PQR file with spaces between the fields and no chain letter, atoms N, CA, C, O and H, PARSE charges and radii, in Angstrom:
ATOM       1  N    MET     1      52.889  212.186    1.179 -0.4000 1.5000
ATOM       2  CA   MET     1      52.601  213.491    1.754 -0.0000 2.0000
ATOM       3  C    MET     1      51.104  213.776    1.699  0.5500 1.7000
ATOM       4  O    MET     1      50.532  214.326    2.640 -0.5500 1.4000
ATOM       5  N    LYS     2      50.497  213.407    0.620 -0.4000 1.5000
ATOM       6  CA   LYS     2      49.079  213.704    0.437 -0.0000 2.0000
ATOM       7  C    LYS     2      48.211  212.893    1.398  0.5500 1.7000
ATOM       8  O    LYS     2      47.279  213.433    1.995 -0.5500 1.4000
ATOM       9  H    LYS     2      50.962  212.960   -0.144  0.4000 1.0000
ATOM      10  N    HIS     3      48.505  211.619    1.551 -0.4000 1.5000
ATOM      11  CA   HIS     3      47.664  210.753    2.375 -0.0000 2.0000
ATOM      12  C    HIS     3      47.933  210.896    3.871  0.5500 1.7000
ATOM      13  O    HIS     3      47.092  210.519    4.686 -0.5500 1.4000
ATOM      14  H    HIS     3      49.262  211.180    1.066  0.4000 1.0000
ATOM      15  N    LEU     4      49.080  211.429    4.235 -0.4000 1.5000
ATOM      16  CA   LEU     4      49.417  211.602    5.646 -0.0000 2.0000
ATOM      17  C    LEU     4      48.978  212.951    6.205  0.5500 1.7000
ATOM      18  O    LEU     4      49.190  213.228    7.385 -0.5500 1.4000
ATOM      19  H    LEU     4      49.763  211.735    3.572  0.4000 1.0000
ATOM      20  N    ARG     5      48.372  213.788    5.377 -0.4000 1.5000
ATOM      21  CA   ARG     5      47.896  215.113    5.779 -0.0000 2.0000
ATOM      22  C    ARG     5      49.024  215.941    6.402  0.5500 1.7000
ATOM      23  O    ARG     5      48.891  216.445    7.518 -0.5500 1.4000
ATOM      24  H    ARG     5      48.200  213.563    4.418  0.4000 1.0000
ATOM      25  N    VAL     6      50.097  216.070    5.695 -0.4000 1.5000
ATOM      26  CA   VAL     6      51.269  216.819    6.145 -0.0000 2.0000
ATOM      27  C    VAL     6      50.972  218.314    6.107  0.5500 1.7000
ATOM      28  O    VAL     6      50.444  218.813    5.113 -0.5500 1.4000
ATOM      29  H    VAL     6      50.205  215.661    4.789  0.4000 1.0000
ATOM      30  N    ASP     7      51.306  219.035    7.179 -0.4000 1.5000
ATOM      31  CA   ASP     7      51.097  220.485    7.236 -0.0000 2.0000
ATOM      32  C    ASP     7      52.283  221.258    6.675  0.5500 1.7000
ATOM      33  O    ASP     7      52.104  222.293    6.033 -0.5500 1.4000
ATOM      34  H    ASP     7      51.735  218.630    7.986  0.4000 1.0000
ATOM      35  N    MET     8      53.489  220.762    6.912 -0.4000 1.5000
ATOM      36  CA   MET     8      54.714  221.377    6.397 -0.0000 2.0000
ATOM      37  C    MET     8      55.846  220.379    6.526  0.5500 1.7000
ATOM      38  O    MET     8      55.753  219.395    7.260 -0.5500 1.4000
ATOM      39  H    MET     8      53.635  219.921    7.433  0.4000 1.0000
ATOM      40  N    VAL     9      56.924  220.655    5.794 -0.4000 1.5000
ATOM      41  CA   VAL     9      58.092  219.770    5.819 -0.0000 2.0000
ATOM      42  C    VAL     9      59.304  220.592    6.236  0.5500 1.7000
ATOM      43  O    VAL     9      59.526  221.684    5.713 -0.5500 1.4000
ATOM      44  H    VAL     9      57.000  221.454    5.198  0.4000 1.0000
ATOM      45  N    LEU    10      60.083  220.073    7.170 -0.4000 1.5000
ATOM      46  CA   LEU    10      61.307  220.715    7.624 -0.0000 2.0000
ATOM      47  C    LEU    10      62.492  219.869    7.175  0.5500 1.7000
ATOM      48  O    LEU    10      62.588  218.688    7.510 -0.5500 1.4000
ATOM      49  H    LEU    10      59.903  219.185    7.594  0.4000 1.0000
ATOM      50  N    GLY    11      63.392  220.486    6.412 -0.4000 1.5000
ATOM      51  CA   GLY    11      64.578  219.771    5.939 -0.0000 2.0000
ATOM      52  C    GLY    11      64.318  219.142    4.582  0.5500 1.7000
ATOM      53  O    GLY    11      63.246  219.334    4.008 -0.5500 1.4000
ATOM      54  H    GLY    11      63.314  221.445    6.139  0.4000 1.0000
ATOM      55  N    PRO    12      65.228  218.434    4.089 -0.5600 1.5000
ATOM      56  CA   PRO    12      66.511  217.973    4.579  0.2800 2.0000
ATOM      57  C    PRO    12      67.605  219.028    4.420  0.5500 1.7000
ATOM      58  O    PRO    12      67.427  219.991    3.674 -0.5500 1.4000
ATOM      59  N    PRO    13      68.731  218.859    5.111 -0.5600 1.5000
ATOM      60  CA   PRO    13      69.779  219.873    5.074  0.2800 2.0000
ATOM      61  C    PRO    13      70.764  219.771    3.913  0.5500 1.7000
ATOM      62  O    PRO    13      71.636  220.630    3.776 -0.5500 1.4000
ATOM      63  N    CYS    14      70.648  218.750    3.080 -0.4000 1.5000
ATOM      64  CA   CYS    14      71.601  218.619    1.965 -0.0000 2.0000
ATOM      65  C    CYS    14      70.973  219.126    0.664  0.5500 1.7000
ATOM      66  O    CYS    14      69.776  218.938    0.450 -0.5500 1.4000
ATOM      67  H    CYS    14      69.940  218.053    3.190  0.4000 1.0000
ATOM      68  N    PRO    15      71.752  219.757   -0.195 -0.5600 1.5000
ATOM      69  CA   PRO    15      71.228  220.424   -1.394  0.2800 2.0000
ATOM      70  C    PRO    15      70.491  219.515   -2.380  0.5500 1.7000
ATOM      71  O    PRO    15      69.467  219.921   -2.931 -0.5500 1.4000
ATOM      72  N    GLN    16      70.980  218.309   -2.615 -0.4000 1.5000
ATOM      73  CA   GLN    16      70.351  217.434   -3.605 -0.0000 2.0000
ATOM      74  C    GLN    16      68.947  217.011   -3.168  0.5500 1.7000
ATOM      75  O    GLN    16      68.001  217.085   -3.952 -0.5500 1.4000
ATOM      76  H    GLN    16      71.811  217.979   -2.168  0.4000 1.0000
ATOM      77  N    ALA    17      68.817  216.577   -1.938 -0.4000 1.5000
ATOM      78  CA   ALA    17      67.511  216.176   -1.427 -0.0000 2.0000
ATOM      79  C    ALA    17      66.594  217.383   -1.249  0.5500 1.7000
ATOM      80  O    ALA    17      65.377  217.263   -1.396 -0.5500 1.4000
ATOM      81  H    ALA    17      69.586  216.517   -1.301  0.4000 1.0000
ATOM      82  N    ALA    18      67.161  218.527   -0.939 -0.4000 1.5000
ATOM      83  CA   ALA    18      66.362  219.741   -0.772 -0.0000 2.0000
ATOM      84  C    ALA    18      65.697  220.150   -2.081  0.5500 1.7000
ATOM      85  O    ALA    18      64.547  220.591   -2.083 -0.5500 1.4000
ATOM      86  H    ALA    18      68.149  218.624   -0.820  0.4000 1.0000
ATOM      87  N    ARG    19      66.407  220.007   -3.181 -0.4000 1.5000
ATOM      88  CA   ARG    19      65.821  220.347   -4.482 -0.0000 2.0000
ATOM      89  C    ARG    19      64.602  219.455   -4.772  0.5500 1.7000
ATOM      90  O    ARG    19      63.584  219.940   -5.265 -0.5500 1.4000
ATOM      91  H    ARG    19      67.341  219.648   -3.178  0.4000 1.0000
ATOM      92  N    MET    20      64.705  218.168   -4.469 -0.4000 1.5000
ATOM      93  CA   MET    20      63.576  217.255   -4.660 -0.0000 2.0000
ATOM      94  C    MET    20      62.414  217.650   -3.759  0.5500 1.7000
ATOM      95  O    MET    20      61.260  217.636   -4.188 -0.5500 1.4000
ATOM      96  H    MET    20      65.532  217.774   -4.069  0.4000 1.0000
ATOM      97  N    MET    21      62.716  218.005   -2.504 -0.4000 1.5000
ATOM      98  CA   MET    21      61.664  218.411   -1.578 -0.0000 2.0000
ATOM      99  C    MET    21      60.988  219.694   -2.029  0.5500 1.7000
ATOM     100  O    MET    21      59.778  219.843   -1.862 -0.5500 1.4000
ATOM     101  H    MET    21      63.653  218.017   -2.155  0.4000 1.0000
ATOM     102  N    ALA    22      61.744  220.620   -2.596 -0.4000 1.5000
ATOM     103  CA   ALA    22      61.166  221.865   -3.101 -0.0000 2.0000
ATOM     104  C    ALA    22      60.193  221.576   -4.240  0.5500 1.7000
ATOM     105  O    ALA    22      59.134  222.198   -4.328 -0.5500 1.4000
ATOM     106  H    ALA    22      62.727  220.499   -2.732  0.4000 1.0000
ATOM     107  N    HIS    23      60.547  220.640   -5.106 -0.4000 1.5000
ATOM     108  CA   HIS    23      59.634  220.253   -6.194 -0.0000 2.0000
ATOM     109  C    HIS    23      58.371  219.594   -5.634  0.5500 1.7000
ATOM     110  O    HIS    23      57.263  219.915   -6.063 -0.5500 1.4000
ATOM     111  H    HIS    23      61.407  220.135   -5.035  0.4000 1.0000
ATOM     112  N    LEU    24      58.535  218.683   -4.687 -0.4000 1.5000
ATOM     113  CA   LEU    24      57.377  218.004   -4.106 -0.0000 2.0000
ATOM     114  C    LEU    24      56.470  218.974   -3.357  0.5500 1.7000
ATOM     115  O    LEU    24      55.248  218.837   -3.402 -0.5500 1.4000
ATOM     116  H    LEU    24      59.435  218.422   -4.339  0.4000 1.0000
ATOM     117  N    SER    25      57.054  219.945   -2.673 -0.4000 1.5000
ATOM     118  CA   SER    25      56.219  220.913   -1.956 -0.0000 2.0000
ATOM     119  C    SER    25      55.378  221.736   -2.922  0.5500 1.7000
ATOM     120  O    SER    25      54.258  222.127   -2.595 -0.5500 1.4000
ATOM     121  H    SER    25      58.047  220.056   -2.637  0.4000 1.0000
ATOM     122  N    THR    26      55.912  221.997   -4.104 -0.4000 1.5000
ATOM     123  CA   THR    26      55.148  222.722   -5.120 -0.0000 2.0000
ATOM     124  C    THR    26      54.026  221.851   -5.667  0.5500 1.7000
ATOM     125  O    THR    26      52.904  222.326   -5.845 -0.5500 1.4000
ATOM     126  H    THR    26      56.822  221.679   -4.369  0.4000 1.0000
ATOM     127  N    ILE    27      54.313  220.596   -5.932 -0.4000 1.5000
ATOM     128  CA   ILE    27      53.300  219.676   -6.465 -0.0000 2.0000
ATOM     129  C    ILE    27      52.144  219.506   -5.489  0.5500 1.7000
ATOM     130  O    ILE    27      50.981  219.534   -5.893 -0.5500 1.4000
ATOM     131  H    ILE    27      55.225  220.211   -5.788  0.4000 1.0000
ATOM     132  N    TYR    28      52.458  219.329   -4.194 -0.4000 1.5000
ATOM     133  CA   TYR    28      51.426  219.070   -3.193 -0.0000 2.0000
ATOM     134  C    TYR    28      50.957  220.322   -2.452  0.5500 1.7000
ATOM     135  O    TYR    28      50.118  220.221   -1.557 -0.5500 1.4000
ATOM     136  H    TYR    28      53.402  219.307   -3.866  0.4000 1.0000
ATOM     137  N    SER    29      51.474  221.486   -2.800 -0.4000 1.5000
ATOM     138  CA   SER    29      51.094  222.762   -2.161 -0.0000 2.0000
ATOM     139  C    SER    29      51.286  222.721   -0.648  0.5500 1.7000
ATOM     140  O    SER    29      50.401  223.104    0.116 -0.5500 1.4000
ATOM     141  H    SER    29      52.156  221.568   -3.528  0.4000 1.0000
ATOM     142  N    ILE    30      52.449  222.254   -0.236 -0.4000 1.5000
ATOM     143  CA   ILE    30      52.781  222.145    1.182 -0.0000 2.0000
ATOM     144  C    ILE    30      54.048  222.960    1.448  0.5500 1.7000
ATOM     145  O    ILE    30      55.038  222.793    0.735 -0.5500 1.4000
ATOM     146  H    ILE    30      53.168  221.942   -0.857  0.4000 1.0000
ATOM     147  N    PRO    31      54.042  223.830    2.448 -0.5600 1.5000
ATOM     148  CA   PRO    31      55.239  224.614    2.747  0.2800 2.0000
ATOM     149  C    PRO    31      56.431  223.731    3.111  0.5500 1.7000
ATOM     150  O    PRO    31      56.292  222.721    3.801 -0.5500 1.4000
ATOM     151  N    TRP    32      57.586  224.133    2.634 -0.4000 1.5000
ATOM     152  CA   TRP    32      58.841  223.429    2.913 -0.0000 2.0000
ATOM     153  C    TRP    32      59.849  224.434    3.440  0.5500 1.7000
ATOM     154  O    TRP    32      60.021  225.510    2.866 -0.5500 1.4000
ATOM     155  H    TRP    32      57.699  224.953    2.073  0.4000 1.0000
ATOM     156  N    ILE    33      60.521  224.082    4.540 -0.4000 1.5000
ATOM     157  CA   ILE    33      61.564  224.923    5.109 -0.0000 2.0000
ATOM     158  C    ILE    33      62.883  224.169    5.005  0.5500 1.7000
ATOM     159  O    ILE    33      63.062  223.116    5.616 -0.5500 1.4000
ATOM     160  H    ILE    33      60.382  223.208    5.006  0.4000 1.0000
ATOM     161  N    GLY    34      63.791  224.719    4.229 -0.4000 1.5000
ATOM     162  CA   GLY    34      65.115  224.127    4.080 -0.0000 2.0000
ATOM     163  C    GLY    34      66.084  224.773    5.044  0.5500 1.7000
ATOM     164  O    GLY    34      66.020  225.980    5.274 -0.5500 1.4000
ATOM     165  H    GLY    34      63.645  225.575    3.733  0.4000 1.0000
ATOM     166  N    TRP    35      66.974  223.992    5.605 -0.4000 1.5000
ATOM     167  CA   TRP    35      67.949  224.514    6.560 -0.0000 2.0000
ATOM     168  C    TRP    35      69.300  223.858    6.293  0.5500 1.7000
ATOM     169  O    TRP    35      69.403  222.925    5.496 -0.5500 1.4000
ATOM     170  H    TRP    35      67.027  223.011    5.418  0.4000 1.0000
ATOM     171  N    GLY    36      70.306  224.344    6.950 -0.4000 1.5000
ATOM     172  CA   GLY    36      71.642  223.782    6.788 -0.0000 2.0000
ATOM     173  C    GLY    36      72.346  224.390    5.586  0.5500 1.7000
ATOM     174  O    GLY    36      72.365  225.610    5.423 -0.5500 1.4000
ATOM     175  H    GLY    36      70.222  225.102    7.597  0.4000 1.0000
ATOM     176  N    PHE    37      72.922  223.542    4.746 -0.4000 1.5000
ATOM     177  CA   PHE    37      73.694  224.006    3.596 -0.0000 2.0000
ATOM     178  C    PHE    37      72.840  224.080    2.333  0.5500 1.7000
ATOM     179  O    PHE    37      73.296  223.730    1.245 -0.5500 1.4000
ATOM     180  H    PHE    37      72.906  222.550    4.878  0.4000 1.0000
ATOM     181  N    VAL    38      71.614  224.533    2.483 -0.4000 1.5000
ATOM     182  CA   VAL    38      70.695  224.716    1.362 -0.0000 2.0000
ATOM     183  C    VAL    38      70.761  226.189    0.977  0.5500 1.7000
ATOM     184  O    VAL    38      69.908  226.980    1.379 -0.5500 1.4000
ATOM     185  H    VAL    38      71.244  224.818    3.367  0.4000 1.0000
ATOM     186  N    THR    39      71.767  226.550    0.202 -0.4000 1.5000
ATOM     187  CA   THR    39      72.021  227.962   -0.083 -0.0000 2.0000
ATOM     188  C    THR    39      71.843  228.333   -1.549  0.5500 1.7000
ATOM     189  O    THR    39      72.216  229.437   -1.946 -0.5500 1.4000
ATOM     190  H    THR    39      72.460  225.907   -0.125  0.4000 1.0000
ATOM     191  N    SER    40      71.289  227.451   -2.358 -0.4000 1.5000
ATOM     192  CA   SER    40      71.117  227.745   -3.781 -0.0000 2.0000
ATOM     193  C    SER    40      70.157  228.915   -3.981  0.5500 1.7000
ATOM     194  O    SER    40      69.115  228.990   -3.329 -0.5500 1.4000
ATOM     195  H    SER    40      70.986  226.554   -2.036  0.4000 1.0000
ATOM     196  N    ALA    41      70.506  229.808   -4.866 -0.4000 1.5000
ATOM     197  CA   ALA    41      69.638  230.950   -5.175 -0.0000 2.0000
ATOM     198  C    ALA    41      68.360  230.508   -5.873  0.5500 1.7000
ATOM     199  O    ALA    41      67.391  231.267   -5.907 -0.5500 1.4000
ATOM     200  H    ALA    41      71.352  229.748   -5.395  0.4000 1.0000
ATOM     201  N    ASP    42      68.331  229.312   -6.425 -0.4000 1.5000
ATOM     202  CA   ASP    42      67.122  228.802   -7.083 -0.0000 2.0000
ATOM     203  C    ASP    42      65.930  228.766   -6.138  0.5500 1.7000
ATOM     204  O    ASP    42      64.795  228.971   -6.566 -0.5500 1.4000
ATOM     205  H    ASP    42      69.118  228.695   -6.398  0.4000 1.0000
ATOM     206  N    PHE    43      66.175  228.507   -4.856 -0.4000 1.5000
ATOM     207  CA   PHE    43      65.074  228.413   -3.902 -0.0000 2.0000
ATOM     208  C    PHE    43      64.391  229.758   -3.669  0.5500 1.7000
ATOM     209  O    PHE    43      63.306  229.798   -3.088 -0.5500 1.4000
ATOM     210  H    PHE    43      67.098  228.340   -4.508  0.4000 1.0000
ATOM     211  N    ALA    44      64.993  230.841   -4.100 -0.4000 1.5000
ATOM     212  CA   ALA    44      64.392  232.171   -3.975 -0.0000 2.0000
ATOM     213  C    ALA    44      63.467  232.491   -5.144  0.5500 1.7000
ATOM     214  O    ALA    44      62.796  233.523   -5.130 -0.5500 1.4000
ATOM     215  H    ALA    44      65.874  230.808   -4.572  0.4000 1.0000
ATOM     216  N    LEU    45      63.420  231.634   -6.146 -0.4000 1.5000
ATOM     217  CA   LEU    45      62.554  231.857   -7.308 -0.0000 2.0000
ATOM     218  C    LEU    45      61.116  231.493   -6.946  0.5500 1.7000
ATOM     219  O    LEU    45      60.732  230.323   -6.982 -0.5500 1.4000
ATOM     220  H    LEU    45      63.965  230.796   -6.157  0.4000 1.0000
ATOM     221  N    VAL    46      60.336  232.497   -6.600 -0.4000 1.5000
ATOM     222  CA   VAL    46      58.976  232.278   -6.121 -0.0000 2.0000
ATOM     223  C    VAL    46      58.094  231.632   -7.185  0.5500 1.7000
ATOM     224  O    VAL    46      57.228  230.823   -6.856 -0.5500 1.4000
ATOM     225  H    VAL    46      60.648  233.447   -6.570  0.4000 1.0000
ATOM     226  N    ALA    47      58.298  231.973   -8.439 -0.4000 1.5000
ATOM     227  CA   ALA    47      57.485  231.376   -9.501 -0.0000 2.0000
ATOM     228  C    ALA    47      57.763  229.879   -9.636  0.5500 1.7000
ATOM     229  O    ALA    47      56.868  229.110   -9.989 -0.5500 1.4000
ATOM     230  H    ALA    47      59.002  232.630   -8.706  0.4000 1.0000
ATOM     231  N    LYS    48      58.998  229.465   -9.358 -0.4000 1.5000
ATOM     232  CA   LYS    48      59.373  228.052   -9.489 -0.0000 2.0000
ATOM     233  C    LYS    48      59.079  227.263   -8.212  0.5500 1.7000
ATOM     234  O    LYS    48      58.600  226.131   -8.278 -0.5500 1.4000
ATOM     235  H    LYS    48      59.725  230.089   -9.072  0.4000 1.0000
ATOM     236  N    TYR    49      59.364  227.854   -7.061 -0.4000 1.5000
ATOM     237  CA   TYR    49      59.177  227.193   -5.765 -0.0000 2.0000
ATOM     238  C    TYR    49      58.349  228.088   -4.837  0.5500 1.7000
ATOM     239  O    TYR    49      58.908  228.685   -3.917 -0.5500 1.4000
ATOM     240  H    TYR    49      59.753  228.774   -7.007  0.4000 1.0000
ATOM     241  N    PRO    50      57.046  228.196   -5.049 -0.5600 1.5000
ATOM     242  CA   PRO    50      56.236  229.117   -4.243  0.2800 2.0000
ATOM     243  C    PRO    50      56.073  228.706   -2.780  0.5500 1.7000
ATOM     244  O    PRO    50      55.705  229.535   -1.949 -0.5500 1.4000
ATOM     245  N    TYR    51      56.338  227.452   -2.455 -0.4000 1.5000
ATOM     246  CA   TYR    51      56.158  226.977   -1.080 -0.0000 2.0000
ATOM     247  C    TYR    51      57.481  226.768   -0.348  0.5500 1.7000
ATOM     248  O    TYR    51      57.492  226.245    0.766 -0.5500 1.4000
ATOM     249  H    TYR    51      56.637  226.778   -3.130  0.4000 1.0000
ATOM     250  N    ALA    52      58.584  227.165   -0.953 -0.4000 1.5000
ATOM     251  CA   ALA    52      59.906  226.943   -0.366 -0.0000 2.0000
ATOM     252  C    ALA    52      60.398  228.157    0.409  0.5500 1.7000
ATOM     253  O    ALA    52      60.249  229.299   -0.028 -0.5500 1.4000
ATOM     254  H    ALA    52      58.575  227.589   -1.858  0.4000 1.0000
ATOM     255  N    THR    53      60.984  227.884    1.564 -0.4000 1.5000
ATOM     256  CA   THR    53      61.636  228.897    2.381 -0.0000 2.0000
ATOM     257  C    THR    53      62.935  228.293    2.894  0.5500 1.7000
ATOM     258  O    THR    53      62.961  227.130    3.297 -0.5500 1.4000
ATOM     259  H    THR    53      61.105  226.957    1.918  0.4000 1.0000
ATOM     260  N    THR    54      63.995  229.060    2.883 -0.4000 1.5000
ATOM     261  CA   THR    54      65.250  228.550    3.431 -0.0000 2.0000
ATOM     262  C    THR    54      65.705  229.427    4.586  0.5500 1.7000
ATOM     263  O    THR    54      65.488  230.639    4.597 -0.5500 1.4000
ATOM     264  H    THR    54      63.974  230.005    2.556  0.4000 1.0000
ATOM     265  N    ILE    55      66.332  228.794    5.540 -0.4000 1.5000
ATOM     266  CA   ILE    55      66.900  229.511    6.680 -0.0000 2.0000
ATOM     267  C    ILE    55      68.348  229.058    6.830  0.5500 1.7000
ATOM     268  O    ILE    55      68.695  227.933    6.472 -0.5500 1.4000
ATOM     269  H    ILE    55      66.509  227.810    5.530  0.4000 1.0000
ATOM     270  N    ILE    56      69.168  229.921    7.347 -0.4000 1.5000
ATOM     271  CA   ILE    56      70.573  229.585    7.574 -0.0000 2.0000
ATOM     272  C    ILE    56      70.999  230.214    8.893  0.5500 1.7000
ATOM     273  O    ILE    56      70.619  231.338    9.221 -0.5500 1.4000
ATOM     274  H    ILE    56      68.886  230.835    7.637  0.4000 1.0000
ATOM     275  N    ALA    57      71.788  229.471    9.631 -0.4000 1.5000
ATOM     276  CA   ALA    57      72.265  229.959   10.924 -0.0000 2.0000
ATOM     277  C    ALA    57      73.334  231.025   10.726  0.5500 1.7000
ATOM     278  O    ALA    57      73.985  231.055    9.681 -0.5500 1.4000
ATOM     279  H    ALA    57      72.097  228.558    9.365  0.4000 1.0000
ATOM     280  N    PRO    58      73.525  231.902   11.712 -0.5600 1.5000
ATOM     281  CA   PRO    58      74.605  232.885   11.629  0.2800 2.0000
ATOM     282  C    PRO    58      75.953  232.188   11.459  0.5500 1.7000
ATOM     283  O    PRO    58      76.126  231.052   11.901 -0.5500 1.4000
ATOM     284  N    SER    59      76.890  232.851   10.832 -0.4000 1.5000
ATOM     285  CA   SER    59      78.181  232.232   10.530 -0.0000 2.0000
ATOM     286  C    SER    59      78.957  231.813   11.777  0.5500 1.7000
ATOM     287  O    SER    59      79.796  230.915   11.699 -0.5500 1.4000
ATOM     288  H    SER    59      76.750  233.773   10.473  0.4000 1.0000
ATOM     289  N    ARG    60      78.705  232.423   12.893 -0.4000 1.5000
ATOM     290  CA   ARG    60      79.418  232.058   14.121 -0.0000 2.0000
ATOM     291  C    ARG    60      79.114  230.626   14.560  0.5500 1.7000
ATOM     292  O    ARG    60      79.939  230.002   15.226 -0.5500 1.4000
ATOM     293  H    ARG    60      78.024  233.152   12.957  0.4000 1.0000
ATOM     294  N    THR    61      77.959  230.103   14.202 -0.4000 1.5000
ATOM     295  CA   THR    61      77.604  228.752   14.634 -0.0000 2.0000
ATOM     296  C    THR    61      78.363  227.684   13.863  0.5500 1.7000
ATOM     297  O    THR    61      78.391  226.531   14.290 -0.5500 1.4000
ATOM     298  H    THR    61      77.288  230.610   13.661  0.4000 1.0000
ATOM     299  N    PHE    62      78.978  228.035   12.737 -0.4000 1.5000
ATOM     300  CA   PHE    62      79.727  227.066   11.948 -0.0000 2.0000
ATOM     301  C    PHE    62      81.194  226.981   12.361  0.5500 1.7000
ATOM     302  O    PHE    62      81.942  226.173   11.810 -0.5500 1.4000
ATOM     303  H    PHE    62      78.955  228.972   12.390  0.4000 1.0000
ATOM     304  N    VAL    63      81.608  227.791   13.311 -0.4000 1.5000
ATOM     305  CA   VAL    63      83.015  227.825   13.730 -0.0000 2.0000
ATOM     306  C    VAL    63      83.294  226.693   14.687  0.5500 1.7000
ATOM     307  O    VAL    63      84.423  226.545   15.156 -0.5500 1.4000
ATOM     308  H    VAL    63      81.000  228.447   13.759  0.4000 1.0000
């Protein structure tokens, strides 16, 4: 991430990989946007994950 001059990271949509990405975004100070089934309340902890943001589609799209 550091050598490729990454501006931001989108995904991954699975919770286990998302947690790793949230940690890496904090280490490298790069914004990370989680989507899909990334619904853990931990990602809302700004002190722990200051560069993490999660989005979720409206429930109608999962039908």
